[in-house]
C-alpha positions as CSV (number, residue, x, y, z in Angstrom):
1,M,-12.8,60.5,66.2
2,T,-14.0,59.1,69.5
3,V,-15.0,61.3,72.4
4,V,-14.0,60.6,76.0
5,P,-15.4,57.2,77.0
6,A,-18.2,57.2,79.4
7,T,-17.7,55.9,82.9
8,R,-20.0,53.2,84.2
9,V,-22.0,54.4,87.2
10,E,-24.3,52.8,89.6
11,A,-27.4,54.6,90.7
12,G,-27.5,56.0,94.2
13,T,-23.8,55.7,95.0
14,A,-21.5,58.5,96.0
15,A,-18.8,57.2,93.7
16,A,-21.1,57.6,90.7
17,A,-21.9,61.2,91.7
18,A,-18.3,62.0,92.0
19,Q,-17.6,60.5,88.5
20,H,-20.5,62.5,87.0
21,P,-20.2,66.1,88.1
22,A,-23.2,66.9,85.9
23,V,-25.6,64.9,88.0
24,A,-23.7,65.5,91.2
25,A,-24.4,69.2,90.9
26,V,-28.1,68.6,90.8
27,P,-29.8,68.8,94.2
28,P,-31.8,65.8,95.2
29,A,-35.0,67.7,95.8
30,P,-36.7,65.0,97.9
31,P,-40.4,65.7,97.3
32,G,-40.5,66.7,93.6
33,R,-38.5,67.2,90.5
34,T,-35.7,69.7,90.1
35,A,-36.7,72.7,88.0
36,F,-35.7,72.5,84.3
37,L,-33.2,75.4,84.1
38,P,-31.1,74.4,87.2
39,A,-31.0,70.8,86.0
40,L,-30.1,72.0,82.5
41,G,-27.3,74.2,83.8
42,A,-25.9,71.4,86.0
43,V,-25.9,68.8,83.2
44,Y,-24.3,71.4,80.9
45,R,-21.5,72.3,83.3
46,G,-20.8,68.7,84.1
47,Q,-20.6,67.5,80.5
48,L,-18.6,70.6,79.6
49,S,-16.0,69.8,82.2
50,R,-15.7,66.2,80.9
51,G,-15.4,67.3,77.3
52,R,-12.5,69.7,78.1
53,V,-10.2,66.7,78.0
54,A,-10.8,66.3,74.3
55,R,-11.4,69.9,73.6
56,M,-8.3,70.7,71.5
57,P,-8.4,67.6,69.3
58,L,-12.1,68.2,68.8
59,L,-11.6,71.8,67.8
60,F,-8.7,70.9,65.6
61,V,-10.4,68.1,63.7
62,A,-13.8,69.9,63.4
63,A,-12.2,73.0,61.9
64,L,-9.4,71.4,59.9
65,Q,-11.6,69.1,57.8
66,S,-13.9,72.0,56.8
67,V,-11.0,74.4,56.0
68,G,-9.4,71.6,54.0
69,I,-12.5,71.1,52.0
70,L,-12.6,74.9,51.3
71,V,-8.9,74.9,50.1
72,L,-9.5,71.8,48.0
73,L,-12.6,73.1,46.2
74,R,-11.0,76.5,45.7
75,G,-9.1,75.1,42.7
76,V,-12.2,73.2,41.4
77,V,-15.2,75.5,41.5
78,D,-15.9,78.5,39.3
79,I,-14.8,81.5,41.4
80,D,-16.9,83.8,39.2
81,D,-20.1,82.0,40.2
82,A,-20.9,83.7,43.5
83,T,-23.8,81.3,44.2
84,V,-21.6,78.2,44.1
85,C,-18.9,79.9,46.2
86,A,-21.5,80.9,48.8
87,Q,-22.9,77.3,48.8
88,V,-19.4,75.8,49.4
89,V,-18.6,78.1,52.3
90,A,-22.0,77.7,53.9
91,G,-22.0,73.9,53.5
92,S,-18.5,73.7,55.0
93,T,-19.5,75.8,57.9
94,V,-22.6,73.8,58.8
95,L,-20.4,70.7,58.4
96,V,-18.5,71.8,61.6
97,V,-21.8,71.7,63.5
98,A,-22.7,68.3,62.0
99,F,-19.3,66.9,63.1
100,V,-20.0,67.8,66.7
101,A,-23.8,67.7,67.0
102,L,-24.5,64.7,64.9
103,N,-21.4,62.6,64.8
104,L,-19.8,63.1,68.2
105,L,-23.1,63.3,70.1
106,A,-24.3,60.0,68.6
107,Q,-21.0,58.4,69.8
108,R,-21.4,60.0,73.3
109,F,-24.9,58.8,73.9
110,G,-24.1,55.4,72.5
111,E,-21.2,55.1,75.0
112,L,-23.3,56.3,77.9
113,R,-26.0,53.8,77.1
114,A,-23.5,50.9,76.7
115,A,-21.7,51.8,79.9
116,G,-24.9,51.9,81.9
117,A,-24.4,55.6,82.8
118,L,-27.9,56.5,81.7
119,D,-29.3,54.5,84.6
120,Y,-28.0,57.0,87.1
121,Y,-29.5,60.0,85.2
122,L,-32.8,58.3,84.9
123,T,-33.0,57.8,88.7
124,L,-32.6,61.5,89.4
125,P,-35.6,63.9,89.8
126,I,-34.6,66.0,86.7
127,P,-36.4,66.4,83.4
128,R,-35.2,64.0,80.7
129,T,-35.1,67.0,78.3
130,A,-32.5,68.6,80.5
131,V,-30.2,65.7,80.1
132,V,-30.5,65.7,76.3
133,L,-30.3,69.5,75.9
134,G,-27.5,69.9,78.5
135,T,-25.3,67.3,76.8
136,A,-26.0,68.7,73.4
137,A,-25.3,72.3,74.4
138,S,-22.0,71.3,76.0
139,Y,-20.8,69.7,72.7
140,A,-22.2,72.6,70.7
141,T,-20.0,75.0,72.7
142,F,-16.9,73.3,71.3
143,A,-18.1,73.8,67.8
144,V,-18.4,77.6,68.0
145,P,-14.7,78.5,67.3
146,G,-14.6,76.1,64.3
147,V,-17.8,77.6,62.9
148,I,-16.4,81.1,63.1
149,V,-13.0,80.2,61.7
150,T,-14.5,78.2,58.8
151,A,-17.0,80.9,57.8
152,L,-14.5,83.8,58.0
153,F,-11.7,81.9,56.2
154,G,-14.1,80.7,53.5
155,A,-15.6,84.1,52.9
156,L,-12.1,85.7,52.5
157,L,-10.8,82.8,50.4
158,Y,-13.8,82.9,47.9
159,G,-14.1,86.7,48.0
160,L,-17.6,86.8,49.6
161,P,-19.0,89.8,51.6
162,L,-18.6,89.6,55.3
163,G,-21.7,91.7,56.2
164,G,-24.0,88.7,56.6
165,L,-21.8,86.7,59.0
166,W,-23.9,87.9,61.9
167,L,-26.3,85.2,60.8
168,L,-23.8,82.6,62.1
169,A,-25.4,82.8,65.5
170,P,-28.9,81.7,64.7
171,V,-27.7,79.3,62.0
172,S,-25.3,77.5,64.4
173,V,-27.9,77.3,67.2
174,L,-30.8,76.1,65.1
175,S,-28.8,73.6,62.9
176,G,-27.0,72.4,66.0
177,A,-30.3,71.8,67.8
178,C,-31.7,69.9,64.8
179,L,-28.6,67.7,64.4
180,A,-28.0,67.3,68.1
181,G,-31.5,65.9,68.5
182,L,-30.9,63.4,65.7
183,G,-27.5,62.5,67.0
184,A,-28.8,61.9,70.5
185,A,-31.7,59.8,69.2
186,V,-29.3,57.7,67.0
187,G,-26.9,57.1,69.9
188,L,-29.8,56.1,72.3
189,L,-31.6,53.8,69.9
190,A,-28.5,52.1,68.4
191,P,-28.2,48.5,69.8
192,R,-24.4,48.9,70.1
193,P,-22.1,51.9,70.4
194,E,-20.2,50.9,67.3
195,L,-23.4,51.2,65.3
196,A,-24.0,54.6,66.8
197,T,-20.5,55.7,65.7
198,V,-21.0,54.4,62.1
199,A,-24.5,56.0,61.9
200,G,-23.1,59.3,63.1
201,Q,-20.3,59.3,60.5
202,I,-22.7,58.4,57.7
203,G,-25.0,61.2,58.8
204,M,-22.1,63.7,58.7
205,S,-21.1,62.5,55.2
206,V,-24.7,63.1,54.0
207,V,-24.7,66.6,55.5
208,L,-21.4,67.2,53.7
209,F,-22.5,65.9,50.3
210,L,-25.9,67.6,50.3
211,G,-24.7,70.8,51.9
212,I,-21.8,71.7,49.6
213,I,-23.2,70.8,46.2
214,P,-25.8,73.3,44.9
215,P,-29.3,71.9,44.7
216,D,-29.5,72.3,40.9
217,R,-26.3,70.2,40.5
218,L,-27.3,67.3,42.6
219,P,-27.5,63.9,40.7
220,G,-30.8,62.1,40.2
221,A,-33.4,62.6,42.8
222,S,-30.9,63.6,45.6
223,W,-32.8,66.9,45.9
224,V,-35.6,64.9,47.6
225,L,-33.2,63.8,50.3
226,R,-31.8,67.3,50.6
227,D,-35.3,68.7,51.3
228,L,-35.7,66.1,54.1
229,L,-32.4,67.0,55.7
230,P,-32.9,69.8,58.3
231,S,-29.3,71.1,58.1
232,S,-29.8,71.9,54.4
233,Y,-32.2,74.8,55.4
234,A,-29.4,76.2,57.6
235,V,-27.0,76.0,54.6
236,D,-29.5,77.8,52.4
237,A,-30.0,80.5,55.0
238,L,-26.3,81.1,55.3
239,T,-25.8,81.0,51.5
240,E,-28.5,83.6,51.1
241,S,-26.7,85.9,53.5
242,F,-23.7,86.1,51.2
243,R,-25.8,87.6,48.4
244,P,-25.8,91.4,48.0
245,D,-29.6,91.3,47.5
246,A,-30.3,88.7,50.1
247,S,-34.0,87.8,50.6
248,W,-34.3,87.9,54.4
249,A,-37.8,86.5,54.1
250,A,-36.3,83.4,52.6
251,V,-33.7,83.3,55.4
252,G,-36.4,83.6,58.0
253,A,-38.4,80.8,56.5
254,D,-35.4,78.5,56.3
255,L,-34.5,79.2,60.0
256,G,-38.2,78.7,61.0
257,I,-38.1,75.2,59.4
258,C,-34.9,74.5,61.4
259,A,-36.5,75.6,64.6
260,L,-39.6,73.4,64.0
261,V,-37.4,70.4,63.2
262,A,-35.2,71.1,66.2
263,V,-38.3,70.9,68.5
264,V,-39.3,67.6,66.9
265,A,-35.8,66.1,67.0
266,L,-35.2,67.0,70.6
267,A,-38.6,65.6,71.6
268,A,-37.6,62.3,69.8
269,A,-34.3,62.2,71.6
270,T,-36.1,62.7,74.9
271,A,-38.5,59.9,74.1
272,A,-35.5,57.7,73.1
273,L,-33.9,58.5,76.5
274,R,-37.0,57.3,78.3
275,R,-37.1,54.2,76.1
276,A,-33.4,53.4,76.8
277,G,-34.2,53.7,80.5
278,T,-36.9,51.1,80.3
279,A,-35.1,48.7,78.0
């Protein structure tokens, strides 16, 4: 699925500002740089307004594919094994986040770079981190309904307790930040937007494969790759929340790893944005 194509903009023109409400909303602030939070809010609102065009198809596809996986596996997995059921539901839920934060964001930044739209952002007195975070947050907003629907439907379908679903909030935010940083970096570093699209789709497939299959059932040394995949820790945290005797210390540790990787991934995406501006 391809997001709304980016519009080519020329730095310093009024037409470019009109086409990009995110940056048009940022005050010029002649002497210095715009503060981080106002810049972040402006980029977020602008990208959110652009994404509304594809909102319904995005929500439909993001939720439908995960719900379809839940229904398909319902007739395959052992329902009496609560651990496997929890893993399937948690993996399908995080897949919604991966579809938006990793796949679509890689496409978006790849298109922005190919269209030359990043040149305009880079001429503005706003922090580069605000551009990455604002764009990522706007796409993450569209993933929220799909995450809730998938987790709730999966828990009911597989007979899992609903008491731990409050954990959806931190799991969605932290896994989304991890994958958004990776998706933005991929889109900014890919030499062509087509390669960014392919890389995003491959990344989403890896999240699907390593998220749904329980670690002890992975073939070969796949568990090594799973340990390196940040979203797997979000899956483990959500899986643990479905247990009656959940270890909240383990949940906290998994979410802590997600938070640490998120900081690193977003820093890498910011560095990639600077590199794209000087290329």
